[in-house]
Every structure is written in structure tokens, then in C-alpha cells.
C-alpha positions in Angstrom: 181.7 187.1 123.6 178.2 187.2 122.1 179.0 184.2 119.8 180.3 182.3 122.9 177.1 182.9 124.8 175.1 181.8 121.8 177.0 178.6 121.5 176.6 177.9 125.2 172.8 178.5 125.0 172.6 176.3 121.9 174.6 173.5 123.7 172.3 173.7 126.7 169.1 173.5 124.5 170.5 170.5 122.7 171.2 168.8 126.1 167.7 169.6 127.3 166.1 168.2 124.1 168.2 165.1 124.4 167.2 164.6 128.0 163.5 165.1 127.0 163.8 162.4 124.4 165.2 160.0 126.9 162.6 161.0 129.4 159.9 158.5 128.3 157.6 156.2 130.1 155.4 153.5 128.4 151.7 154.3 128.3 150.5 151.0 129.8 151.5 149.5 133.2 151.1 145.9 131.9 153.4 143.5 130.0 153.7 145.0 126.5 152.5 142.7 123.7 152.0 144.0 120.2 149.1 143.1 117.8 150.3 145.6 115.1 153.7 147.1 114.1 154.7 150.4 112.6 154.5 150.6 108.8 152.9 147.3 108.2 150.6 147.0 105.3 146.9 147.3 106.1 143.9 147.3 103.8 144.2 150.8 102.6 147.1 152.3 104.5 150.5 151.8 106.1 150.0 151.5 109.9 151.1 154.8 111.4 151.8 153.4 114.9 151.9 150.3 117.0 148.9 148.4 118.4 149.4 147.4 122.1 147.3 144.5 123.4 145.3 145.2 126.5 144.8 141.6 127.7 141.5 141.3 125.8 139.8 143.9 128.1 138.8 147.5 128.1 139.3 150.0 130.8 143.1 149.6 131.3 144.6 152.9 132.5 146.5 154.9 129.8 149.3 157.3 130.9 151.0 160.1 128.9 154.5 159.0 127.8 155.9 162.5 128.5 154.7 165.8 129.9 153.1 168.2 127.4 149.7 169.7 126.5 146.7 168.2 124.7 146.4 170.0 121.4 143.8 167.9 119.7 140.9 165.7 120.8 138.8 163.7 118.5 135.6 161.6 119.0 134.5 159.6 116.0 132.5 156.5 115.2 135.2 155.4 112.8 139.0 155.8 112.5 140.7 156.1 115.9 137.4 156.4 117.8 138.1 158.4 120.9 141.6 159.8 120.5 144.0 162.2 122.2 147.0 164.1 120.8 149.6 165.4 123.2 152.3 167.8 122.1 155.7 167.5 123.9 158.6 169.8 124.3 161.0 167.7 122.2 159.1 168.4 119.0 157.0 165.2 119.0 153.3 164.5 119.5 152.0 161.3 121.0 148.7 159.8 119.9 146.4 157.5 121.8 143.5 155.9 119.8 140.4 153.7 120.4 140.0 154.8 124.0 136.9 153.8 125.9 136.8 157.1 127.7 139.0 160.0 128.7 140.2 160.8 132.3 137.6 162.7 134.3 139.2 166.1 133.8 139.4 165.6 130.0 136.0 163.9 129.8 134.3 166.8 131.5 136.0 169.3 129.0 135.0 167.2 126.0 131.4 166.7 127.3 131.0 170.4 127.8 132.0 171.0 124.1 129.7 168.2 122.9 126.7 169.8 124.7 127.7 173.2 123.5 127.7 172.1 119.9 125.0 169.4 120.3 127.1 166.6 118.7 128.7 163.4 119.8 131.3 163.2 117.1 133.6 166.2 117.6 137.1 167.5 117.0 138.6 170.0 119.4 141.8 171.9 119.4 142.3 173.2 123.0 144.2 176.5 123.0 147.1 177.6 125.2 147.8 175.6 128.3 144.2 174.7 129.0 144.9 170.9 129.2 148.5 170.6 130.4 149.5 167.0 131.1 152.2 165.6 133.4 154.3 162.6 132.4 152.6 159.4 133.5 149.3 161.2 134.2 146.3 159.0 133.5 144.7 160.5 130.4 142.1 157.8 129.5 141.2 154.1 129.5 141.7 151.6 126.8 138.8 150.6 124.6 137.5 149.4 121.3 136.0 152.6 119.8 136.2 153.6 116.1 137.6 151.3 113.4 138.9 148.7 115.9 138.4 145.0 115.8 139.1 144.3 119.5 140.3 146.0 122.7 143.8 147.6 122.3 145.6 150.9 122.4 146.7 152.4 119.1 149.8 154.4 119.9 151.7 156.8 117.7 154.7 159.2 117.9 154.6 162.0 115.3 156.9 164.9 114.3 154.9 167.9 115.6 156.1 170.1 112.8 154.6 168.1 109.8 152.7 165.3 111.7 154.7 162.6 110.0 154.6 159.3 111.9 157.8 158.1 113.7 158.3 154.4 114.6 157.5 154.3 118.4 160.0 151.4 118.8 162.7 154.0 118.4 161.7 155.1 121.9 162.3 152.9 125.0 159.7 150.2 124.5 160.6 146.8 125.9 159.0 144.2 123.6 160.4 140.7 124.0 161.1 139.4 120.5 163.5 136.5 119.6 161.6 135.3 116.5 162.8 135.9 113.0 160.4 137.0 110.2 158.8 134.0 108.5 158.9 133.8 104.7 156.1 131.7 103.2 156.3 132.2 99.4 158.8 133.5 96.9 157.8 135.1 93.5 159.5 136.7 90.6 157.7 139.3 88.5 159.0 139.5 84.9 158.3 142.5 82.8 156.1 141.7 79.9 155.0 144.5 77.6 152.9 146.8 79.8 152.6 144.3 82.7 154.4 141.6 84.7 154.2 137.9 84.6 154.3 136.4 88.1 155.8 133.0 88.9 156.2 131.3 92.2 159.4 129.3 93.1 159.5 126.8 95.8 161.4 127.7 99.0 163.8 125.3 100.8 164.4 126.1 104.5 168.2 125.4 105.0 168.2 126.4 108.7 166.6 128.7 111.2 167.4 131.8 109.2 168.2 130.9 105.6 165.8 130.0 102.8 166.9 129.0 99.3 165.3 128.3 95.9 166.1 126.0 93.0 168.3 127.6 90.3 166.2 130.1 88.4 166.5 130.4 84.6 165.2 133.8 83.3 166.1 137.0 81.5 165.1 140.6 81.3 163.8 143.0 83.9 162.5 141.2 87.1 161.7 142.0 90.7 161.0 140.0 93.8 157.8 139.4 95.7 157.4 137.7 99.1 154.5 136.4 101.2 155.8 136.9 104.7 155.0 138.0 108.3 156.7 138.7 111.6 155.6 138.1 115.1 156.9 138.8 118.6 157.3 136.5 121.6 154.0 135.8 123.5 151.9 137.1 120.5 150.2 135.2 117.7 149.4 138.2 115.5 151.0 138.2 112.0 152.7 141.6 111.8 154.7 143.5 109.2 158.5 143.7 108.8 160.8 146.6 109.8 163.7 146.4 107.3 164.3 144.8 103.9 167.2 144.7 101.4 167.6 143.1 98.0 171.1 142.4 96.7 172.2 141.2 93.3 175.8 140.0 93.1 176.4 141.9 96.4 175.0 145.2 95.1 172.0 146.6 96.9 169.1 147.1 94.4 166.3 148.0 96.8 165.9 148.6 100.5 163.7 150.3 103.1 163.7 150.8 106.8 160.4 151.7 108.6 161.7 154.5 110.9 159.4 157.1 109.5 156.6 157.3 106.9 154.4 159.9 105.4 150.6 159.7 105.4 150.8 160.3 101.6 152.5 156.9 101.3 149.1 155.2 101.9 147.7 156.7 98.6 150.1 154.4 96.8 150.0 151.3 99.1 148.5 149.1 96.3 151.7 149.5 94.3 153.7 147.7 97.0 151.5 144.6 96.7 150.3 142.2 94.0 146.8 143.8 94.0 145.2 141.1 91.7 146.3 138.2 94.0 145.0 140.0 97.0 141.6 140.5 95.5 141.3 137.1 93.9 142.9 134.9 96.5 142.9 137.0 99.7 146.7 136.6 99.9 149.1 139.6 100.2 152.3 139.4 98.3 154.7 142.3 99.1 156.7 143.5 96.1 160.2 144.8 96.6 160.5 147.3 93.7 159.5 150.9 92.9 156.4 150.0 90.8 155.1 152.8 88.6 157.4 155.3 90.2 155.6 154.8 93.5 158.1 157.1 95.3 157.5 156.0 98.8 159.0 158.3 101.5 160.8 155.4 103.2 162.5 154.2 99.9 165.4 155.9 98.1 163.7 155.2 94.8 166.1 157.5 92.8 169.0 155.2 93.6 167.2 151.9 94.0 164.2 150.9 92.0 164.3 147.2 92.7 164.4 146.2 89.0 167.0 143.4 88.4 168.3 143.3 84.9 169.2 139.7 84.0 171.3 139.3 80.9 171.7 136.1 78.9 174.8 133.9 79.6 175.4 135.6 83.0 175.0 134.1 86.5 173.7 136.0 89.5 173.4 135.6 93.2 170.2 137.1 94.7 170.0 137.7 98.4 167.1 139.1 100.4 167.5 140.3 104.0 164.3 140.6 105.9 164.5 141.9 109.5 162.3 143.0 112.4 163.0 145.9 114.7 165.0 143.7 117.2 167.4 142.7 114.4 166.1 139.1 114.0 166.8 138.4 110.3 165.8 135.9 107.7 167.5 135.4 104.4 166.5 134.2 101.0 169.4 133.0 98.8 168.8 132.3 95.1 171.0 131.7 92.1 169.8 132.9 88.7 171.1 131.9 85.3 170.5 134.3 82.4 169.0 132.5 79.4 168.6 133.6 75.9 165.2 134.2 74.2 163.0 133.4 77.2 159.5 133.0 75.6 156.9 134.9 77.5 153.2 134.4 76.6 152.1 137.0 74.1 149.2 139.1 75.1 146.1 139.4 73.0 145.9 142.6 71.1 143.5 144.7 73.3 142.7 148.4 73.5 144.5 150.0 76.4 143.4 153.1 78.3 146.1 155.8 78.5 146.4 157.2 82.0 147.0 160.7 80.7 143.6 160.8 79.0 140.1 160.8 80.3 137.4 158.4 79.1 133.6 158.5 79.1 131.2 155.7 78.2 127.5 156.0 77.7 125.0 153.2 78.0 121.2 152.8 77.9 120.5 154.1 81.4 124.0 154.5 82.9 127.4 156.0 82.2 131.0 155.8 83.5 133.7 158.5 83.5 137.4 158.0 84.1 139.3 161.3 84.7 142.9 161.8 83.8 145.3 159.9 86.0 142.6 157.5 87.2 145.1 154.7 86.6 148.8 154.3 87.3 149.6 152.9 83.9 147.9 151.7 80.6 145.2 149.2 81.4 142.4 147.4 79.8 139.0 148.0 81.5 135.9 146.8 79.8 132.6 148.5 80.8 129.1 147.5 79.8 125.5 147.6 81.0 123.9 144.2 81.5 120.2 144.6 82.4 120.1 147.0 85.3 123.7 146.4 86.2 126.6 148.6 85.2 129.8 146.5 85.0 133.0 148.4 85.1 135.9 146.0 84.8 137.0 143.8 87.7 138.5 144.8 91.0 141.9 143.5 90.2 143.5 146.8 89.0 144.5 149.4 91.6 143.2 152.9 90.9 145.1 156.2 91.5 141.9 158.3 91.5 138.2 157.7 91.8 136.0 157.4 88.7 132.3 158.4 88.4 129.2 156.4 87.6 125.8 157.7 87.0 122.3 156.3 86.4 119.1 157.7 84.9 116.4 157.5 87.6 113.5 155.3 86.5 110.1 157.0 86.3 108.5 156.7 89.7 106.8 159.0 92.3 108.9 161.5 94.2 109.1 159.4 97.4 110.4 156.3 95.7 112.8 158.4 93.7 114.2 159.9 97.0 114.6 156.4 98.4 116.8 155.2 95.4 120.5 155.0 95.6 123.5 153.6 93.8 124.8 150.3 95.3 128.2 148.7 94.6 128.1 144.9 94.5 130.9 142.6 95.6 131.9 139.3 94.1 129.3 137.5 96.2 126.4 139.8 95.1 126.3 141.6 98.4 126.0 145.4 98.2 127.0 148.5 100.0 125.6 152.0 99.7 127.6 154.2 97.4 125.6 157.4 96.7 122.1 158.9 96.6 123.3 162.2 95.2 120.9 163.5 92.5 122.1 166.1 89.9 120.0 167.2 87.0 117.7 164.2 87.5 120.6 161.7 87.5 122.0 159.6 90.3 125.8 160.1 90.6 128.5 158.4 92.6 132.2 157.9 92.7 134.3 154.8 93.5 138.0 154.0 93.8 137.5 150.3 93.1 136.3 148.7 89.9 133.2 146.4 90.0 129.5 146.3 89.4 126.9 148.9 90.2 123.1 149.2 90.2 120.2 151.2 91.5 118.4 149.9 94.6 115.7 151.3 96.8 115.4 151.6 100.6 111.9 152.2 101.9 112.5 150.9 105.5 113.2 153.5 108.2 115.7 152.8 111.1 114.6 150.8 114.1 115.2 151.9 117.7 114.5 149.6 120.7 115.3 150.0 124.4 117.7 147.4 125.8 118.0 147.8 129.6 114.7 149.6 130.5 111.0 149.7 129.7 108.4 152.3 129.2 107.2 154.0 132.5 109.9 152.2 134.5 111.6 153.7 137.6 115.3 154.0 136.9 116.6 155.7 140.1 119.4 153.2 140.6 120.4 153.1 136.9 123.7 154.7 135.7 122.9 154.6 132.0 120.2 154.0 129.3 121.0 151.6 126.5 119.1 151.4 123.2 119.6 149.5 120.0 119.6 151.5 116.8 119.8 149.7 113.5 119.2 150.2 109.8 119.8 146.9 108.0 119.9 148.3 104.4 121.7 151.6 103.8 122.8 152.4 107.3 122.5 155.2 109.9 123.2 158.7 108.6 122.3 160.8 111.7 120.4 160.7 115.0 119.3 163.2 117.6 118.2 162.6 121.2 116.2 164.9 123.5 115.2 164.5 127.1 112.3 166.7 128.1 112.8 168.7 125.0 116.5 169.4 125.5 119.4 167.9 123.4 121.3 165.1 125.2 124.6 163.3 124.5 124.0 159.8 123.1 127.2 157.8 122.5 126.8 155.9 119.3 128.8 152.6 118.7 128.1 151.3 115.1 129.9 148.0 115.8 127.2 146.8 118.3 124.5 149.3 117.0 124.0 150.9 120.4 123.1 154.3 121.8 124.2 155.0 125.4 123.0 157.9 127.6 124.8 158.7 130.9 122.1 159.3 133.5 124.6 161.3 135.5 124.1 164.1 132.9 120.5 164.4 134.1 120.0 167.5 136.3 116.2 167.9 136.4 114.4 167.6 139.7 111.2 166.2 138.3 110.5 162.5 138.4 108.9 161.8 135.0 111.0 162.2 131.9 110.4 161.8 128.2 113.1 160.5 126.0 112.8 161.2 122.2 115.2 160.0 119.5 115.1 160.8 115.8 117.1 158.7 113.4 117.7 159.0 109.6 119.2 156.5 107.2 121.4 157.3 104.2 118.5 157.8 101.8 116.4 160.0 104.2 114.0 157.5 105.8 113.3 158.8 109.3 112.1 157.3 112.6 111.0 159.1 115.7 111.0 157.0 118.9 109.6 158.2 122.2 109.6 156.5 125.7 109.0 157.7 129.3 110.7 156.8 132.5 110.8 157.8 136.2 113.9 158.8 138.2 114.5 160.4 141.5 117.3 162.9 141.6 
């Protein structure tokens, strides 16, 4: 009897969970168009959600896809910007990123915490049922905050237990898509000693869905690379694919389906592309193989490593199937003849760095240190100091871990010394701030990309300029104050605003270099107010700006 009751309860719970999964509404009440798909390759990560276009505008209402409770709120000047995390009863969490602002109830709660902790950037984990949310309830408004390049909603579904992302398209999203993925270039990578030789083969488009290549003569261990993209109806963005399969003589050698990913996958993303081509030519070639035991969560690498063993005097049919979420599929069909004694170019005898060892190099006024497992495999990286510049290989080799660079600080007064920093130079000679950390009289920094480094000095403090008001101006009918804050050398490290000696909330947007103060936060009855803002750049140069204005309550 007890067992029977338990089974009935279990059955009822499964039905309720199933109903909860089906109980889903889309977060935007506009035609849905995508500018980013789940799992697509980005600069340094796999995309953990979908990007929904907001018709090029901010302020579009965002609703919760299900009922639940807000368990995390984050406000940042990078990443997802203003973001909400809502936990649901079915074991999932929905994420809404790059918001312009939250709904009034949530905005008031966040602002209270920001004033309490005197910080604009904040991460909050509301406890209990403090912020329960109904399905379809407006939780915020679309924006362009954080690391966003245009107005849109970044939307995710995660497994609440381990926070692993789930493809939102598995839920009832209606995206019109009748277009097949487009394949632009076809490459074979042939194993050659400790590396691969890449060769492009021309593609012939036989019909709307099938591409072919001329007969390929090769031997040994090879794998496939493609330059490709997908797009949906009514959208011009070039997005990633959903599913891929590599078959040799009908046997599947490699496959993946982007239903779920792990955030740890992004640590190895450079193993899924031809990193050298990306850095040299700005072209992304996706490789369909388990390079250097990449062990991606979405690939069954134990059974399928993508390496195709081509033997002499044998013929092979190679087929690639590339699909989007709607099942639109493109095919590449190629015939391979195994040839004997294929001559590959011999590599020059060079000294290779073993990834299981650490390496340290000392120069006149600089040094470089590679820890164990800094690289995925044996590589050749030549380091030298030329004048004031420390050259550490070229940024064409992906790194597994960061390496360290250090410089002896030139003799100078203490102020100049404090203003010095390590800069990383790009291929065009432009620099970015790397580090101003001083330890035992030496400047130290770490980098996860190879390249050139040198010491520079920043002696110019940040600049602050009012945009929509002037000193001593009456601002009774104004809703906000807007100021420009800029540091054109190392960048802004921190800022603090006070009004009449009390901390105020200034919203900082690095993309347009602005500070915004909401005048509705002002509660004082007096007419004259003094606004003071202090700003500091990354090497410690400070600016204090002060201005007065009048306002009737």
C-alpha cells in the first residue's frame, strides 16, 4: 500500500514537472529574430544562450518565461551588464542579460542595495521568496549594457543544479528559418610530426543542399575543417550551427549536437578552430576533430575523435552533414584516394617546449616564465628582448594557461615609477594596459596570448566634463545629470560621486564614457547642491571634479 502511494506521488510529480516545462512564454512580445545562436563560437567562449534582436531599440518590455523567484541579480560594466537570474520549479533557471533597467519593484530593491554598499556594480543573491515572479510579469527593459555591441536581449536557460546552459530553442521559441547552413571553404588538416599541414580544396555547389570537392589524393591521419555560417529568415547575422556529423565510408567519425554545453568548454575553444588562421587572416575555420584531447562536453570524444586514417590503395567516401536547429541541412561529399608515400614538407630542426615542463628566460631588463601546462602540446616559441621591447613568440599559438612577464623598473622618481605599467602591443603597434603590479622592485604581469610587451608611463589623470548642464544652473525640470568621464591612456579604474557630502549612485557606461545620476534620488529640500566626483585611472592618477547646481524639490 505504501509503495503504491509512493508511485502515485511520483507519477503526479512527473506530470507536474512536465506541465511546468510546457508552460513557457517567450520573453518578448515582438516578432522573434535572432542575432546569436546557442553554442556558436565567439572570441573566447561558446555562446551560452541566444541573442534576440529588439528592432534596434532599447526599452522593449521583457517578461519572465515562467513563474519563479529571482535568485541572482548582477549589475556590471562588462559581461551581461544588468542581468537577472530567475529560478523555476522545473529545475531550470532563466537568464536575461544586457538590460537597460529593471522593472520598478526590482529596480528599487537593487538601488537600495547599491546605496547600502555604496557601489554601482553589484551582485545580489535575494534570499527566500523576497522577489517572487509570475509568468509573463515584466521584469525589465531591453538595453545595451555590459559587453554588448548593440541593443538586444541575451537569453539563457540553465540547469539550476549545476548552472550548465541548455539550448533555449528546445523550449517553445518560434523562429522562422528555412535557410540551410552555408559552407564557404573546405580544408583538410594532415598530421605532420607534431603539427598539421592545412590545405584548402575547392567546393562545387551541386544543388541547394549538396557541395562536393574534386577527388582528393592523400594518406595518413587527417581531419576536416570548414569555414561556414548559418542564418535565419529575416536576419542577416552570421550565426553558428546546431549539429554536425563526419562520416567516412558510412561510419560516423565525429559528431556533436548543441543541446547543452559546459562553461568549462570555453577554456578549450581555441582547439575547435584553426587559431593561426584566425589571428593572421581574421577568418574562422571550425575543425571537426578532438584536437589535443579537447574533451568537449557536447562531443563523445571517447568514441569519435574525428581523425580519419587514410591508407594507401584504398578509396573513401567522406560526407559531412551540417544542420541548424530547424533541421535545414547542408552536405559536403568528397571522394578520397589513398596514395603511397605522400611527401609532406619536412620541418626544420627546432627546439620544442615540452608542455609538462616549465621554462624561464632572463634578459637584460625583462624576463618571461611559462608554467607547466601553459601549452596544449610541444611548441616552438622564441623569446627575446629587442631594445625596450620583450618579444614572446607570435600570437598564432593558443595557450592553455597564462604565462608571466616582468620588467626591471628604470631608475626614476617615485611618482614616475608609480605611473609606469606593462603594456601589450598588438600587430599594429597599439597597446593595451596589462599590469602595474610591483613586487620586489619589479613590474609583473600575466598574459594568455603571446606577443610583444614593454613598459610605458601614464602621467595624465582622467577627465570629467558635464554634458547636459552647467555650473550654477537651475535644474528643477531635469530628470538626470549626464557627465563624460574619460581616460584615453590606461582607462578608468574607479570613481566615486558625492552630492552635498553624501555618496550617490552614478551609472557608468564605458562604451560611451558616461556617468548618469538620477535626480529622482535627490531628497534634500535645499536649493543649492554641490556635486563632487573623484576618478582614478589604472596607474593611480586621480582627478577631483566639483560643480554646483540649483534645484527646487
